[in-house]
C-alpha positions as CSV (number, residue, x, y, z in Angstrom):
1,M,97.8,-30.7,25.5
2,V,99.2,-28.5,22.9
3,A,102.4,-28.2,20.5
4,H,104.0,-24.6,19.5
5,D,105.3,-24.4,16.0
6,S,109.2,-23.4,15.2
7,Y,110.1,-19.6,15.5
8,L,111.5,-19.9,11.9
9,I,108.0,-19.8,10.2
10,N,106.5,-16.9,8.7
11,L,103.3,-17.2,6.8
12,A,102.9,-13.5,6.5
13,S,106.2,-13.1,4.3
14,P,106.0,-11.7,1.2
15,D,109.3,-13.6,0.1
16,D,107.6,-16.7,-2.2
17,A,110.3,-18.9,-1.5
18,L,110.3,-18.3,2.4
19,R,106.8,-18.5,2.6
20,A,106.6,-21.9,0.6
21,K,109.2,-23.0,3.3
22,S,106.9,-21.9,5.6
23,I,103.5,-23.7,4.5
24,R,105.6,-26.9,4.4
25,S,106.7,-26.4,7.8
26,F,103.5,-25.7,9.3
27,I,102.0,-28.6,7.5
28,A,104.7,-30.6,8.9
29,E,103.8,-29.4,12.5
30,L,99.9,-30.0,12.2
31,T,100.7,-33.8,10.6
32,R,103.1,-34.5,13.5
33,C,100.6,-33.1,15.8
34,R,97.6,-35.3,14.5
35,A,99.8,-38.6,14.6
36,L,100.3,-37.9,18.5
37,G,97.0,-37.1,19.2
38,I,98.1,-33.1,20.4
39,R,94.5,-31.0,19.7
40,W,96.3,-27.9,19.4
41,V,99.5,-26.2,17.7
42,V,100.2,-22.9,18.8
43,S,101.3,-20.5,16.5
44,H,102.9,-17.0,16.7
45,P,101.6,-14.9,13.8
46,G,104.1,-14.0,11.1
47,N,105.9,-10.8,10.0
48,Y,104.5,-8.7,7.3
49,M,107.8,-6.9,6.6
50,D,106.0,-4.6,3.3
51,E,102.5,-3.5,4.4
52,R,100.1,-4.5,7.5
53,T,97.2,-5.3,5.5
54,A,98.7,-7.4,2.9
55,G,100.5,-9.2,5.8
56,L,97.2,-10.3,7.5
57,E,95.5,-11.8,4.1
58,R,98.8,-13.9,3.4
59,N,99.0,-15.1,7.3
60,A,95.4,-15.8,7.0
61,R,95.5,-17.6,3.6
62,G,98.6,-19.3,4.6
63,Y,97.1,-20.9,8.2
64,A,93.7,-22.3,5.8
65,E,96.1,-23.8,3.5
66,C,97.7,-25.8,6.2
67,L,94.6,-27.0,7.8
68,A,93.3,-28.0,4.7
69,A,96.4,-30.2,4.0
70,V,95.9,-31.9,7.0
71,P,92.3,-33.2,7.9
72,G,90.9,-34.0,11.0
73,D,90.7,-32.5,14.4
74,V,94.0,-30.4,15.0
75,G,93.7,-27.1,14.9
76,V,95.7,-23.7,15.1
77,L,95.6,-21.7,18.4
78,I,97.0,-17.8,17.2
79,E,98.9,-16.7,20.1
80,G,98.9,-13.0,20.3
81,T,102.5,-11.1,20.4
82,A,104.0,-8.0,22.2
83,G,103.8,-6.5,18.5
84,A,107.7,-5.7,18.1
85,G,108.7,-4.5,14.4
86,T,106.7,-6.0,11.8
87,A,105.1,-8.8,14.1
88,L,101.4,-9.2,13.7
89,G,99.0,-9.9,16.1
90,A,99.9,-7.4,19.1
91,T,95.5,-6.2,19.4
92,F,92.7,-8.1,19.7
93,E,91.5,-6.5,16.2
94,E,94.7,-8.1,14.2
95,L,94.4,-12.0,16.0
96,R,90.2,-11.8,14.7
97,A,91.4,-10.3,11.2
98,L,93.7,-13.1,11.0
99,R,90.9,-15.7,12.0
100,D,88.1,-14.0,9.9
101,G,90.2,-14.4,7.0
102,M,89.9,-17.8,6.5
103,P,87.3,-19.9,4.9
104,E,84.6,-21.1,7.4
105,G,86.0,-24.6,7.5
106,A,89.2,-23.3,8.7
107,R,87.5,-20.9,11.4
108,A,85.9,-23.6,13.1
109,R,89.6,-25.4,13.7
110,V,90.9,-22.1,14.9
111,G,91.3,-20.4,18.9
112,F,93.8,-18.2,20.5
113,C,96.3,-18.6,22.9
114,L,97.1,-15.5,24.8
115,D,100.3,-14.3,26.8
116,T,100.2,-12.1,29.8
117,A,103.8,-10.8,29.4
118,H,102.7,-10.3,25.5
119,L,99.6,-8.3,26.7
120,H,101.4,-6.3,28.9
121,A,104.3,-5.5,26.6
122,A,101.4,-4.4,23.8
123,G,99.8,-2.3,25.8
124,Y,96.9,-3.6,27.1
125,D,96.5,-2.8,31.1
126,V,97.4,-6.5,32.5
127,A,98.7,-5.6,36.1
128,R,96.1,-2.9,37.2
129,G,92.9,-3.9,35.1
130,I,92.6,-7.5,33.5
131,A,89.3,-8.1,34.2
132,G,88.9,-4.8,31.4
133,V,91.2,-6.7,29.2
134,W,89.2,-10.2,29.1
135,E,86.0,-7.7,28.3
136,E,87.6,-5.9,25.3
137,F,88.8,-9.5,24.3
138,D,85.3,-11.0,24.7
139,R,83.8,-8.0,22.9
140,V,86.6,-8.1,19.9
141,V,87.0,-11.9,19.6
142,G,84.9,-14.1,22.0
143,L,85.8,-15.0,25.3
144,D,84.8,-18.9,24.0
145,L,87.8,-18.9,21.6
146,L,90.6,-18.3,24.4
147,K,92.0,-21.8,24.7
148,C,95.0,-21.5,26.4
149,L,96.9,-19.0,28.4
150,H,100.9,-18.3,29.1
151,L,101.7,-16.9,32.4
152,N,104.5,-14.8,32.6
153,D,105.3,-11.7,34.2
154,S,107.6,-9.3,32.4
155,K,110.8,-7.2,32.4
156,A,109.6,-4.7,29.9
157,A,107.4,-2.0,30.8
158,P,103.7,-1.9,29.5
159,G,103.2,-0.8,26.2
160,S,107.3,-1.2,25.3
161,H,106.7,-4.2,23.0
162,L,109.4,-6.1,24.6
163,D,108.8,-9.9,25.3
164,R,110.9,-10.4,28.5
165,H,109.5,-12.9,31.0
166,E,109.8,-12.9,34.4
167,W,109.3,-14.5,37.3
168,I,105.3,-14.4,38.5
169,A,104.8,-12.0,40.9
170,E,108.3,-10.7,40.4
171,G,108.2,-8.4,37.3
172,T,106.4,-5.1,36.4
173,I,102.9,-7.1,36.2
174,G,102.7,-8.1,39.6
175,A,100.6,-10.4,41.5
176,D,97.1,-9.4,41.1
177,A,96.7,-10.1,37.9
178,F,97.6,-13.7,38.4
179,R,95.5,-14.1,41.5
180,R,92.7,-13.1,39.4
181,I,93.3,-15.1,36.7
182,M,93.9,-18.6,38.8
183,R,90.2,-17.8,40.5
184,D,88.4,-16.9,37.6
185,A,85.7,-19.5,37.2
186,R,85.2,-18.5,33.0
187,L,88.9,-19.4,32.4
188,A,89.3,-22.7,34.4
189,H,89.1,-25.1,31.6
190,V,91.9,-22.6,29.5
191,I,94.8,-24.4,29.1
192,K,97.9,-22.5,31.2
193,I,101.2,-22.7,30.5
194,I,104.3,-21.0,32.3
195,E,107.5,-20.1,30.2
196,T,108.9,-18.1,33.4
197,P,113.0,-17.7,33.3
198,K,114.6,-21.3,34.2
199,K,117.9,-19.9,35.6
200,D,120.1,-21.8,37.5
201,D,117.4,-25.3,38.1
202,P,114.7,-25.4,35.4
203,V,113.1,-27.9,37.6
204,K,113.2,-26.0,40.9
205,H,112.0,-22.9,39.2
206,D,109.3,-24.1,37.5
207,R,108.0,-26.0,40.8
208,R,108.2,-23.0,42.7
209,M,106.2,-21.0,40.1
210,L,103.2,-23.5,40.3
211,R,103.3,-23.5,43.6
212,R,102.7,-19.9,43.5
213,L,99.9,-20.3,41.1
214,R,97.9,-23.1,42.9
215,A,97.9,-20.9,46.1
216,Y,96.4,-18.1,44.3
217,A,93.7,-20.4,43.0
218,R,93.1,-21.7,46.6
219,G,93.1,-18.2,47.7
220,S,96.6,-18.9,50.1
221,T,97.2,-15.6,52.3
222,R,100.9,-17.5,52.7
223,P,103.2,-15.2,51.5
224,A,104.1,-15.8,47.4
225,G,107.1,-18.4,46.8
226,T,106.9,-20.0,50.6
227,V,107.4,-23.6,50.8
228,R,105.5,-25.9,53.0
229,K,107.6,-28.1,54.5
230,G,107.1,-32.0,55.5
């Protein structure tokens, strides 16, 4: 099980008051998860607002401060972003820099969460070259640090930096990348979560997406979205 922190938190902010509020809020997120026995808190890196390098340093320092305030097993999974505006964490290099910017004790409690729609929007070739994406992540960061995947197709064009989720196999990424992910033995123990559109019936559409992913994992040849009756 994983939790996700509040989107209002910005540990990279140059505004001292906002950053102090963000630190208090993130400490509260970690404290709740520790109390509930939740191992990981997924967290979007912040928005630097002024200068990227300074923002990365503030963000890493903020994570370390919050982890030090909440000892124990609960850790942080830094989520890669689509890279819109001043958002940090759209590249593997920035994700690594955030972890590397923490003391060794804090780094031991930090891993990563990647979102297929965010990777696609950030310019990684998820649709046609997912194997190469994993190779690059392994080279820059380390595949052993990938603990969670958000599996979402995208309404947006590759490299657009737009975070627009779509139903799996019905967007600009397409089915093949998700088939490969679901059949990749290296990813078998990585937590996988869907954040696909809910539309008129969240339960129905979530079940439809989960059936589709499970069919990919089995290597089913039935058309995507087909429901077996009985």
